[in-house]
C-alpha positions in Angstrom: -0.5 -5.3 16.9 -3.4 -5.1 14.4 -3.2 -7.4 11.4 -6.6 -6.9 9.8 -5.3 -5.6 6.5 -4.1 -7.6 3.5 -1.7 -6.6 0.8 -0.8 -9.2 -1.9 0.9 -9.5 -5.2 0.4 -12.5 -7.6 0.5 -13.9 -11.0 -2.8 -15.6 -12.0 -2.9 -19.0 -13.7 -3.4 -17.3 -17.0 -0.3 -15.2 -16.5 -1.8 -11.8 -15.5 -0.1 -9.8 -12.7 -2.2 -8.5 -9.9 -1.7 -6.3 -6.9 -4.4 -6.6 -4.2 -5.5 -4.8 -1.0 -8.3 -5.5 1.4 -9.2 -3.0 4.2 -10.7 -4.2 7.4 -11.7 -2.1 10.4 -13.6 -2.7 13.6 -13.0 0.9 14.6 -13.8 2.7 11.3 -16.0 0.3 9.2 -17.7 3.1 7.2 -15.1 3.3 4.4 -15.0 2.2 0.8 -12.6 2.1 -2.2 -13.1 4.6 -5.0 -11.3 5.0 -8.3 -9.0 8.0 -8.6 -6.7 9.0 -11.4 -4.1 6.3 -11.8 -5.2 4.4 -8.7 -7.7 3.6 -5.9 -8.3 5.4 -2.6 -9.8 4.4 0.6 -12.2 7.1 1.9 -15.0 7.5 4.4 -18.5 6.7 3.1 -20.9 9.6 2.7 -22.0 10.8 6.1 -18.9 9.6 7.8 -16.4 12.2 6.5 -15.7 13.5 10.1 -14.1 10.2 10.9 -10.9 11.6 9.5 -10.7 14.0 12.4 -10.8 11.0 14.8 -8.1 9.0 13.1 -5.6 10.3 10.5 -4.8 6.8 9.2 -8.2 5.9 7.7 -8.1 7.7 4.3 -5.3 7.1 1.8 -4.4 6.0 -1.7 -4.1 2.2 -1.5 -3.1 1.6 -5.1 -1.2 3.7 -7.6 0.2 3.1 -11.1 3.5 4.9 -11.7 3.5 7.7 -14.2 5.1 5.6 -16.9 2.7 2.7 -16.3 5.5 0.3 -15.5 4.8 -0.2 -11.8 1.8 -1.0 -9.6 2.1 0.0 -6.0 -0.3 -1.4 -3.4 -0.2 -0.6 0.3 -2.3 -0.4 3.5 -1.8 3.3 4.1 -0.5 6.7 3.2 2.9 5.4 2.3 1.6 4.5 -1.2 2.3 8.1 -2.3 5.9 8.5 -1.2 6.8 5.0 -2.6 5.2 5.9 -5.9 7.0 9.3 -6.0 10.4 7.6 -5.4 9.8 5.1 -8.2 8.7 8.0 -10.5 11.9 9.8 -9.6 13.9 6.7 -10.8 14.5 4.8 -7.6 14.4 1.0 -7.9 11.6 -1.0 -6.2 13.5 -2.3 -3.3 15.0 1.1 -2.4 11.7 2.9 -2.8 10.0 0.4 -0.4 12.8 0.6 2.1 12.9 4.4 2.0 9.1 4.8 2.1 8.5 2.4 4.9 11.4 3.6 7.0 10.4 7.2 6.5 6.7 6.7 7.4 7.4 4.0 10.1 4.5 1.9 11.5 1.2 3.6 12.3 1.5 5.0 15.8 -2.1 4.3 16.6 -3.3 2.4 19.7 -2.9 -0.9 17.8 0.7 -0.3 16.5 -0.6 -1.1 13.0 2.2 -2.3 10.7 2.6 -0.7 7.3 2.6 -3.2 4.4 3.6 -2.3 0.8 4.1 -4.1 -2.5 5.4 -3.1 -5.9 5.1 -5.0 -9.2 7.2 -4.2 -12.2 4.5 -4.8 -14.9 7.1 -5.1 -17.7 9.4 -7.6 -16.0 7.0 -9.4 -13.7 9.3 -8.8 -10.7 7.7 -7.9 -7.4 8.8 -6.8 -3.9 6.9 -6.8 -0.6 7.8 -4.9 2.5 6.6 -4.3 6.1 7.5 -2.0 8.9 6.3 -2.6 12.4 7.4 -1.5 15.8 10.2 -4.0 16.0 11.3 -4.6 12.4 11.6 -3.4 8.8 11.6 -6.1 6.2 11.7 -5.9 2.4 12.1 -8.9 0.0 12.0 -9.4 -3.7 9.5 -12.0 -5.0 9.6 -13.9 -8.2 6.0 -14.3 -9.3 5.3 -17.6 -11.0 
């Protein structure tokens, strides 16, 4: 199992909420984060666009803000979008994470990369973190302090 990606939620010492993601890759290191409307996407660097044909898991939105601005969703893959869409449709954080992770499953690459996802309710300060891997699905609420 590959564990080179990090998803995190936190509250800083000065009380600000944050959702974080770090991409790591030995196989496809030629990627970077770019701002997109209401989020951040991981895409190949110029000159490496053909890498997407070699591995479908290397380009995705890693951070999105819900349409009403109440939620921040950070993940390590393409499950960001379905989770955000479920929240935008009115689903609560926990159920959106469970549904999105279960529906997408772990990445069926040669490393069995787990999918990791987090959601922060910006208005209430509540958060949830979930993972799906070959042998488990786990979602938990987190009180940020």
